[in-house]
C-alpha positions in Angstrom: -42.9 -37.0 18.1 -42.7 -34.6 15.2 -39.5 -34.0 13.2 -39.2 -30.5 14.7 -39.4 -31.9 18.2 -36.7 -34.5 17.4 -34.5 -31.8 15.9 -34.8 -29.6 19.0 -33.7 -32.6 21.2 -30.6 -33.3 19.0 -28.5 -30.4 20.3 -30.2 -30.4 23.8 -29.1 -33.9 24.7 -25.3 -33.4 24.5 -25.8 -30.0 26.3 -27.7 -31.8 29.1 -25.0 -34.4 29.3 -22.3 -31.7 29.6 -24.1 -30.0 32.4 -24.8 -33.3 34.3 -21.2 -34.4 33.8 -19.8 -31.2 35.3 -22.2 -31.4 38.3 -21.6 -35.1 39.0 -17.9 -35.4 38.0 -16.7 -35.2 41.6 -19.6 -36.4 43.6 -20.5 -39.5 41.4 -17.5 -40.3 39.1 -19.1 -43.6 38.1 -21.7 -41.7 36.0 -19.2 -39.6 34.1 -18.6 -42.1 31.2 -22.3 -43.0 30.7 -23.2 -39.2 30.7 -20.5 -38.6 28.1 -21.4 -41.4 25.7 -25.2 -42.0 26.0 -26.5 -38.5 25.4 -24.2 -38.1 22.4 -25.2 -41.5 21.1 -28.9 -40.6 21.6 -28.4 -37.3 19.7 -26.8 -39.3 16.8 -29.7 -41.7 16.6 -32.2 -38.8 16.7 -30.2 -37.0 14.0 -30.5 -40.1 11.8 -34.3 -40.2 12.4 -34.5 -36.5 11.5 -32.6 -37.1 8.3 -34.9 -40.0 7.4 -37.9 -38.0 8.1 -36.7 -35.0 6.1 -35.7 -37.3 3.3 -34.0 -34.7 1.2 -37.3 -33.1 0.3 -38.6 -29.6 1.0 -36.7 -27.8 3.8 -38.4 -27.7 7.1 -38.5 -24.1 8.3 -40.1 -23.2 11.7 -39.4 -20.2 13.9 -40.6 -18.3 17.0 -39.5 -14.8 17.9 -36.9 -15.0 20.6 -36.9 -11.4 21.6 -38.2 -8.1 20.1 -35.2 -6.2 18.8 -36.7 -3.5 16.7 -36.4 -3.5 12.9 -34.2 -6.7 12.7 -35.7 -9.4 15.0 -33.9 -12.4 16.3 -35.8 -15.7 15.9 -35.3 -19.1 17.5 -35.5 -20.9 14.1 -34.9 -24.3 12.7 -34.0 -24.8 9.0 -33.7 -28.4 8.1 -32.6 -29.1 4.5 -30.6 -32.0 3.1 -27.3 -30.2 4.0 -28.3 -29.7 7.6 -29.7 -33.1 8.4 -26.7 -35.0 6.9 -24.2 -32.7 8.6 -25.9 -33.4 11.9 -25.6 -37.2 11.3 -21.9 -36.7 10.6 -21.4 -34.7 13.8 -23.4 -37.1 15.9 -21.6 -40.2 14.6 -18.0 -38.8 14.9 -18.7 -37.3 18.3 -20.0 -40.6 19.6 -17.0 -42.4 18.3 -14.7 -39.8 20.0 -16.5 -40.1 23.3 -16.3 -44.0 23.2 -12.6 -43.8 22.2 -11.8 -41.3 24.9 -13.2 -43.6 27.7 -10.2 -45.9 27.0 -7.7 -43.3 25.7 -8.0 -41.1 28.8 -9.0 -43.7 31.4 -6.2 -42.7 33.7 -6.6 -38.9 33.2 -7.9 -37.2 36.4 -9.4 -34.4 34.3 -11.5 -36.7 32.2 -14.8 -35.5 33.6 -14.3 -31.9 32.5 -12.8 -33.1 29.2 -15.9 -35.3 28.5 -18.3 -32.4 29.4 -16.4 -30.0 27.1 -16.6 -32.5 24.2 -20.4 -32.8 24.8 -20.7 -29.0 24.9 -18.6 -28.8 21.7 -20.9 -31.3 20.0 -24.0 -29.4 21.1 -22.7 -26.1 19.8 -21.9 -27.6 16.4 -25.3 -29.1 16.2 -26.8 -25.7 17.0 -24.9 -24.2 14.1 -26.1 -26.9 11.8 -29.8 -26.8 12.6 -30.1 -23.0 13.3 -32.2 -21.0 10.9 -31.2 -17.6 12.4 -27.7 -16.2 12.0 -27.6 -14.8 15.6 -28.5 -18.1 17.1 -25.9 -19.7 14.8 -23.4 -17.2 16.1 -24.0 -18.5 19.6 -22.9 -22.0 18.7 -20.1 -20.6 16.6 -18.6 -18.8 19.6 -19.2 -21.6 22.1 -17.1 -23.8 19.8 -14.3 -21.3 19.9 -14.3 -21.3 23.8 -14.5 -25.1 24.0 -11.6 -25.5 21.5 -9.5 -23.2 23.8 -10.0 -25.5 26.8 -9.7 -28.8 24.9 -6.6 -27.9 23.0 -5.1 -26.7 26.3 -6.1 -29.9 28.1 -2.4 -30.7 28.9 -1.9 -27.3 30.4 1.2 -28.4 32.2 3.1 -28.2 28.9 4.1 -24.9 27.3 3.1 -26.3 23.9 -0.5 -26.9 25.0 -0.8 -23.5 26.6 0.6 -21.6 23.7 -1.5 -23.6 21.2 -4.8 -23.0 23.0 -4.1 -19.3 23.2 -3.0 -19.1 19.6 -6.2 -21.0 18.4 -8.4 -18.7 20.4 -6.7 -15.4 19.3 -6.5 -16.4 15.6 -10.1 -17.5 15.3 -11.3 -14.5 17.2 -9.3 -12.3 14.8 -11.5 -13.7 12.0 -14.6 -13.4 14.1 -14.5 -9.6 14.4 -15.0 -8.9 10.6 -17.4 -12.0 10.6 -19.6 -10.3 13.1 -19.6 -7.0 11.2 -20.4 -8.9 8.0 -23.4 -10.6 9.8 -24.8 -7.2 10.9 -24.2 -5.7 7.4 -26.0 -8.7 5.8 -29.0 -8.4 8.2 -29.3 -4.6 7.5 -29.3 -5.2 3.8 -31.7 -8.1 4.0 -33.8 -6.8 6.9 -33.6 -10.0 8.9 -31.2 -12.5 10.4 -33.4 -15.4 9.2 -31.6 -17.5 6.6 -34.7 -18.0 4.4 -35.4 -14.3 4.3 -31.7 -13.5 3.5 -31.7 -16.0 0.6 -35.0 -14.5 -0.6 -33.5 -11.0 -0.5 -30.4 -12.2 -2.4 -32.7 -13.8 -5.1 -34.5 -10.5 -5.4 -31.3 -8.5 -5.7 -31.8 -6.8 -2.4 -28.2 -6.8 -1.3 -26.6 -3.3 -1.6 -23.0 -4.4 -0.7 -22.6 -8.0 -1.7 -18.8 -7.9 -2.2 -18.1 -6.2 1.1 -20.4 -8.5 3.0 -18.9 -11.6 1.3 -15.3 -10.6 2.1 -16.1 -9.8 5.7 -17.8 -13.2 6.2 -14.8 -14.9 4.4 -12.5 -13.6 7.1 -14.4 -15.4 9.8 -14.6 -18.6 7.7 -10.8 -18.4 7.0 -10.2 -18.3 10.8 -12.7 -21.0 11.8 -11.9 -23.4 8.9 -8.1 -22.8 9.0 -7.7 -21.3 5.5 -4.8 -19.2 4.3 -3.7 -16.9 5.8 -5.4 -17.8 9.1 -4.6 -21.5 9.1 -1.5 -21.4 11.4 -3.4 -22.3 14.6 -4.5 -25.7 13.4 -1.1 -27.5 13.2 -0.2 -26.2 16.7 -3.6 -27.4 18.0 -2.1 -30.9 17.8 -0.8 -30.3 21.4 -4.3 -31.3 22.6 -5.5 -34.9 23.1 -5.7 -37.0 19.9 -9.5 -37.5 20.2 -10.0 -33.7 20.4 -8.0 -33.4 17.1 -10.3 -36.0 15.5 -13.4 -34.1 16.6 -12.1 -30.7 15.5 -10.7 -31.8 12.2 -13.5 -34.2 11.1 -16.9 -32.9 12.1 -16.8 -29.7 14.2 -15.1 -26.3 14.3 -13.2 -26.4 11.0 -16.3 -27.9 9.2 -18.4 -25.0 10.5 -16.9 -22.4 8.1 -17.4 -24.6 5.1 -21.0 -25.4 6.2 -21.7 -21.7 6.7 -20.6 -20.8 3.1 -22.6 -23.7 1.7 -25.7 -22.6 3.6 -25.4 -19.0 2.4 -23.7 -19.6 -1.0 -26.0 -17.3 -3.0 -24.6 -14.4 -0.9 -21.1 -15.2 -2.2 -22.1 -16.0 -5.8 -23.7 -12.5 -5.9 -20.1 -11.2 -6.0 -17.8 -12.6 -8.7 -14.9 -10.8 -7.1 -15.6 -12.6 -3.8 -15.6 -16.0 -5.6 -12.2 -15.2 -7.2 -10.8 -14.3 -3.7 -12.2 -17.5 -2.3 -10.6 -19.5 -5.2 -7.2 -17.9 -4.6 -7.5 -18.6 -0.9 -8.4 -22.2 -1.6 -5.7 -22.8 -4.2 -2.9 -21.3 -2.0 -4.2 -23.3 1.0 -4.3 -26.6 -0.9 -0.8 -26.4 -2.4 0.9 -24.8 0.6 -0.5 -27.3 3.0 0.4 -30.2 0.8 4.0 -29.1 0.6 4.1 -28.5 4.4 2.6 -31.9 5.2 5.5 -33.6 3.2 8.1 -32.1 5.6 6.4 -32.7 9.0 7.9 -35.2 11.5 5.1 -35.2 13.9 2.4 -37.6 12.7 -0.4 -35.4 14.0 1.0 -32.4 12.3 1.0 -34.2 9.0 -2.7 -35.0 9.5 -3.3 -31.4 10.5 -1.9 -29.9 7.4 -3.8 -32.6 5.5 -7.0 -31.3 7.0 -6.1 -27.7 5.9 -5.6 -29.0 2.4 -8.9 -31.0 2.3 -10.8 -28.0 3.5 -9.1 -26.1 0.7 -10.8 -28.6 -1.7 -14.2 -27.8 -0.1 -13.8 -24.1 -0.3 -12.5 -24.5 -3.9 -15.8 -26.3 -4.8 -17.7 -23.4 -3.2 -15.6 -20.9 -5.1 -16.9 -22.5 -8.4 -20.5 -22.4 -7.1 -21.0 -26.1 -6.4 -22.0 -26.7 -2.8 -23.1 -30.2 -3.5 -19.5 -31.3 -4.4 -18.2 -29.3 -1.4 -20.6 -31.0 1.0 -19.9 -34.5 -0.5 -16.2 -34.0 0.3 -17.1 -32.7 3.7 -19.0 -35.9 4.6 -16.4 -38.2 3.1 -13.5 -36.3 4.7 -15.2 -36.4 8.1 -15.2 -40.2 8.1 -11.7 -40.9 7.0 -10.1 -38.0 8.8 -11.7 -39.1 12.1 -10.3 -42.5 11.5 -6.8 -41.2 10.7 -6.6 -39.2 13.9 -8.0 -41.9 16.1 -5.7 -44.4 14.4 -2.8 -42.0 15.0 -3.6 -42.1 18.7 -3.2 -45.9 18.7 0.1 -45.6 16.9 1.4 -42.9 19.3 0.5 -45.1 22.2 2.2 -48.1 20.8 5.3 -46.3 19.6 5.7 -44.1 22.6 6.3 -41.0 20.4 4.7 -38.7 17.8 7.8 -38.6 15.7 7.7 -40.3 12.3 11.5 -40.4 12.1 11.6 -42.4 15.4 8.9 -44.8 14.1 11.0 -45.3 10.9 13.7 -46.8 13.2 11.2 -49.3 14.7 10.6 -52.8 13.2 7.3 -54.6 13.5 5.1 -51.7 14.6 2.4 -52.9 12.1 2.3 -56.3 13.7 2.0 -54.8 17.2 -1.2 -52.9 16.2 -2.8 -54.8 13.4 -6.2 -53.0 13.8 -4.6 -49.6 13.5 -2.4 -50.8 10.6 -5.3 -52.0 8.4 -7.8 -49.2 9.2 -5.1 -46.5 8.8 -4.2 -48.1 5.4 -7.9 -47.8 4.4 -8.1 -44.2 5.6 -4.8 -43.2 3.8 -6.0 -44.8 0.6 -9.2 -42.7 0.9 -7.2 -39.6 1.7 -5.0 -40.2 -1.4 -8.2 -40.5 -3.5 -7.4 -44.0 -4.8 -10.4 -45.7 -6.3 -12.8 -47.2 -5.1 -12.3 -45.6 -1.7 -14.5 -42.7 -0.5 -12.0 -39.9 -1.1 -11.8 -40.7 -4.8 -15.5 -40.0 -5.5 -15.7 -36.8 -3.3 -12.5 -35.3 -4.6 -13.5 -36.1 -8.2 -16.8 -34.2 -7.6 -14.7 -31.1 -6.7 -12.5 -31.5 -9.8 -15.6 -31.9 -12.0 -17.1 -28.7 -10.6 -13.9 -26.9 -11.2 -13.6 -28.2 -14.8 -17.1 -27.1 -15.6 -16.4 -23.6 -14.3 -13.1 -23.4 -16.1 -14.6 -24.4 -19.4 -17.5 -21.9 -19.1 -20.3 -24.4 -18.3 -21.1 -22.8 -15.0 -23.1 -19.6 -14.8 -22.4 -18.9 -11.1 -18.6 -18.8 -11.1 -16.0 -17.0 -13.3 -13.7 -19.2 -15.4 -10.6 -17.8 -13.6 -11.8 -19.3 -10.4 -12.4 -22.7 -12.1 -8.9 -22.8 -13.6 -7.3 -21.9 -10.2 -9.2 -24.6 -8.4 -8.7 -27.2 -11.1 -4.9 -26.8 -11.4 -4.4 -26.5 -7.7 -6.7 -29.5 -7.1 -4.7 -31.8 -9.5 -1.4 -30.7 -8.0 -2.7 -31.2 -4.5 -3.9 -34.7 -5.5 -0.3 -35.6 -6.2 1.0 -34.0 -3.0 -1.7 -35.7 -0.9 -0.9 -39.1 -2.3 2.8 -38.4 -1.7 2.5 -37.4 2.0 0.0 -40.2 2.7 2.4 -42.7 1.3 5.3 -41.2 3.2 3.3 -41.4 6.5 2.4 -45.0 5.8 6.0 -46.1 5.0 7.6 -44.3 7.9 5.0 -45.5 10.4 4.6 -49.1 9.4 7.7 -50.0 7.3 10.4 -48.9 9.7 13.7 -50.8 10.1 15.7 -51.1 13.3 15.0 -52.1 16.8 11.8 -54.0 17.6 8.8 -51.8 18.4 7.8 -51.7 22.0 5.0 -54.1 23.0 2.3 -52.3 25.2 -0.2 -55.1 25.0 -3.5 -55.3 23.1 -5.3 -52.0 22.6 -8.7 -51.7 24.3 -11.8 -52.7 22.3 -13.2 -49.2 22.8 -10.4 -47.8 20.7 -10.0 -50.5 18.0 -13.8 -51.1 17.6 -14.3 -47.4 16.7 -11.5 -47.6 14.1 -13.3 -50.5 12.3 -16.7 -48.6 12.5 -15.2 -45.6 10.8 -13.5 -47.8 8.2 -16.9 -48.8 6.8 -17.8 -45.3 5.3 -14.2 -44.7 4.4 -14.5 -47.7 2.0 -18.1 -47.6 0.9 -19.2 -43.9 1.1 -18.5 -43.6 -2.6 -21.6 -45.6 -3.2 -23.5 -42.6 -1.9 -22.6 -40.7 -5.0 -25.7 -42.2 -6.6 -28.5 -41.3 -4.1 -26.8 -38.3 -2.5 -27.7 -35.7 -5.2 -31.3 -35.9 -4.1 -30.2 -34.4 -0.8 -27.8 -31.9 -2.4 -29.5 -29.6 -4.9 -29.8 -32.5 -7.4 -26.3 -32.0 -8.8 -24.7 -35.2 -10.2 -21.5 -36.2 -8.4 -20.1 -38.7 -10.9 -16.5 -38.2 -12.1 -15.8 -37.5 -15.8 -13.1 -39.2 -17.8 -10.9 -36.2 -17.9 -11.0 -35.5 -14.1 -10.7 -39.2 -13.3 -7.6 -39.5 -15.4 -6.0 -36.3 -14.1 -6.9 -36.9 -10.4 -6.1 -40.6 -10.3 -3.0 -40.2 -12.5 -1.6 -37.5 -10.2 -2.3 -39.7 -7.1 -0.7 -42.8 -8.7 2.4 -40.7 -9.6 2.6 -39.4 -6.1 2.4 -42.9 -4.6 4.9 -44.4 -7.0 7.4 -41.6 -6.8 7.3 -41.5 -3.0 7.7 -45.3 -2.8 10.7 -45.2 -5.2 12.4 -42.5 -3.2 11.7 -44.3 0.0 13.3 -47.5 -1.4 16.4 -45.5 -2.5 16.7 -43.7 0.8 16.3 -47.0 2.7 19.0 -48.7 0.6 21.3 -45.8 1.2 20.6 -46.0 5.0 21.2 -49.8 5.0 24.7 -49.3 3.6 25.7 -47.3 6.7 27.4 -49.8 9.2 25.6 -50.2 12.4 27.2 -48.1 15.2 29.5 -46.3 12.7 27.3 -43.7 10.9 28.9 -41.6 8.3 29.2 -37.9 8.7 26.2 -37.3 6.3 24.1 -39.8 8.3 25.0 -38.2 11.6 24.1 -34.8 10.2 20.8 -36.1 8.9 20.0 -37.7 12.3 20.8 -34.4 14.1 18.6 -32.5 11.7 15.8 -35.0 12.3 16.3 -34.6 16.1 16.0 -30.8 15.8 12.9 -31.1 13.7 11.3 -33.5 16.1 12.1 -31.2 19.0 10.6 -28.2 17.2 7.5 -29.9 15.9 6.4 -32.4 18.5 5.0 -31.5 22.0 7.6 -31.1 24.7 6.1 -34.1 26.5 4.3 -36.9 24.7 0.6 -36.8 25.6 0.2 -40.5 26.3 3.5 -41.9 27.7 4.8 -38.6 29.2 8.2 -39.6 27.9 10.6 -37.5 25.8 10.9 -39.2 22.4 14.4 -40.6 21.9 16.0 -40.2 18.5 18.5 -42.8 17.7 21.6 -41.8 15.7 21.6 -43.0 12.1 20.1 -42.2 8.7 16.4 -42.0 8.4 14.8 -42.7 5.0 12.5 -39.8 4.4 11.2 -39.4 0.8 9.9 -35.9 1.7 13.4 -34.6 1.7 14.1 -35.9 -1.8 10.8 -34.7 -3.1 11.1 -31.2 -1.8 14.8 -30.7 -2.0 15.8 -27.1 -0.8 12.1 -26.4 0.0 12.1 -29.1 2.8 13.5 -26.8 5.5 11.0 -24.0 4.7 8.1 -26.4 4.4 8.9 -28.0 7.8 8.5 -24.5 9.3 5.2 -23.8 7.6 7.0 -21.5 5.1 7.8 -19.2 8.1 4.4 -17.7 8.2 4.4 -17.6 12.0 7.7 -15.7 11.8 6.2 -13.2 9.3 3.2 -12.7 11.7 5.6 -12.3 14.6 7.5 -9.6 12.7 4.4 -7.8 11.4 2.1 -8.0 14.4 3.6 -9.6 17.5 6.7 -7.5 17.8 5.0 -4.2 17.0 2.3 -4.9 19.6 4.9 -5.9 22.2 6.9 -2.7 21.3 3.8 -0.6 21.7 3.0 -2.3 25.0 6.6 -1.6 26.2 6.2 2.1 25.2 2.9 2.3 27.1 4.5 0.6 30.1 7.4 3.2 30.0 5.0 6.1 29.7 2.9 4.8 32.5 6.0 4.2 34.8 8.1 7.3 33.9 5.5 10.0 33.0 2.1 9.2 34.5 3.7 7.9 37.7 5.9 11.0 37.9 2.7 13.2 38.0 1.1 10.9 40.5 4.2 11.0 42.8 4.3 14.8 42.3 0.7 15.1 43.3 1.4 13.2 46.5 4.7 14.9 47.2 3.4 18.5 47.2 1.0 18.0 50.1 3.6 16.1 52.0 6.1 19.0 51.6 3.5 21.5 52.7 2.6 19.3 55.7 6.2 19.1 56.7 6.5 22.9 56.6 3.4 23.4 58.7 4.6 20.7 61.1 7.9 22.6 61.7 5.9 25.7 62.6 4.1 23.9 65.4 6.7 24.3 68.1 4.4 24.5 71.1 6.0 27.8 72.4 3.3 30.3 73.3 5.7 33.3 72.9 6.5 32.2 69.3 2.8 31.9 68.5 2.1 35.5 69.9 5.1 37.0 68.1 3.9 35.4 64.8 0.4 36.6 65.4 1.6 40.2 66.2 3.9 40.2 63.1 1.1 39.1 61.0 -1.2 41.8 62.3 1.4 44.4 61.6 1.9 43.2 58.0 -1.9 43.2 57.5 -2.1 46.7 58.9 0.7 48.0 56.7 -0.8 46.3 53.6 -4.2 47.8 54.4 -2.7 51.3 54.7 -0.8 51.0 51.5 -3.8 49.8 49.6 -6.0 52.7 51.1 -3.4 55.3 49.9 -3.3 53.8 46.4 -7.1 53.8 46.1 -7.3 57.4 47.4 -4.6 58.6 44.9 -6.4 57.0 42.0 
């Protein structure tokens, strides 16, 4: 088989598995799990073969005209360069891990067949985005992912949190997709084609008439899909869905699509320095804001969700300084350890019976109950915190190196202002990332109080996947040597300055958080058991309110309401943030701002339309029906059935007509 044929099969296999799973889910339930796992696994294997065959060399570009559309045709095209083939491997591996994990995680779920089919369709759509060489075909996969995310996030539709989160994710991403679609059409009109190769050729020849407008329109769609400020608010709420879905969305699909799109069309964005500055500002605000918000979350999945937002900010920051190699390196590295973090969180939630970190902080021995999750989560958190020699250190350093080069004027493709924004925000975010990663580890695994519940040994399908993903989380940094051959030839090694800045910030974040944890734990230990102080009681009540506001109404695994035991909870996030803690826990009230600016006016306008429809339009409708009814009533009263009355009326009418005729005749004669 040729490389092109193998590449065509990669997205088709999960699609076929999705269709077969939906058709056989009820009639042959025994085939559901094999149809979920095997096609996705086969697609991952074929993606590896395609990557080996492509080898990071010249891009493979083949196309056939899909349909004649006039001056701007739509082609069924494949464009396989180093970025595409490596992204497909990432998608295939993570999707396979999620499908295997889900066979145990959702083994008692009656809706598992539809869930597995949607995950396969989600995977197929992302692979279509990755391999597509035509923007219209790419848009098909882009939109299918949005639809799949709506159903998957709302999997537990019985709960209000899941229903609201799925609707919010759909609406916010579609809000960004409207200008995104306009930008695609504007780009195709300027370049004369939807083909990526022709668009890049037109950009190189200076053929874009409106580069800034096009870049900003496309950025709106990317901000929605990749959860960047200010369209990031849907991602933390999407944690109401099953944990494996969170791993898939956050690690390899959906949110990665926006970053991949910019990387694929980066020359379009570098053609406008204003667009790069806007992208840098968006990345800087996203990184710092999400890091602060993650420090104040009580739901373990929301901490990881805000972490994803921040890490995507690193990727868009690298793109803002014109280095897609660094952005893509962090995309691959982040995909491995973030999938591990979410799947490990699923094991922790199952063992603890709650999503709440404050509740876990009151449990003793949770790490011993789930040793596989403890060790693999520790590895993933070290990678997230960019502690050497784990994967996150190398990829994050690549981003900081790119920002440093742009800031010092060594980059021709990006303004120095964008470089300084990304560099300063990146170093600060490195400190915040290490702080909230340490906080999560301490509260989840170093709790003190009653013994953690024992739910028995976790299934091998769940723990085996964790160890599989731990391997790239540890050793992916070794790819910094050969990977440049696949990514435009850019060197990805850290410099002394960025290594000192990034690692120093991470170490400070870890040490400071641990010291504050120890102090808070010592203070909590001084409170006599069963006799909490007023301050401790107030703190416990505040934690209970936060847990109720942030966590789903019903836990997705145990279907129990998490209990919050009275007493002080050591939380270093409160000491680190101080008065900012309450605002950071609420996501800096951005949802409230949107509610005031958009939701309430729209509801008020809808109320006005309803009033006008009911009181004005309906009045005319009722009047239009009332007049004939009144006339009919009058005519009905005249129908007495008395022949004498009819004759008298006829005679009177004839007399009136005769008199009228005579009067009119005299008037005409006189004139």
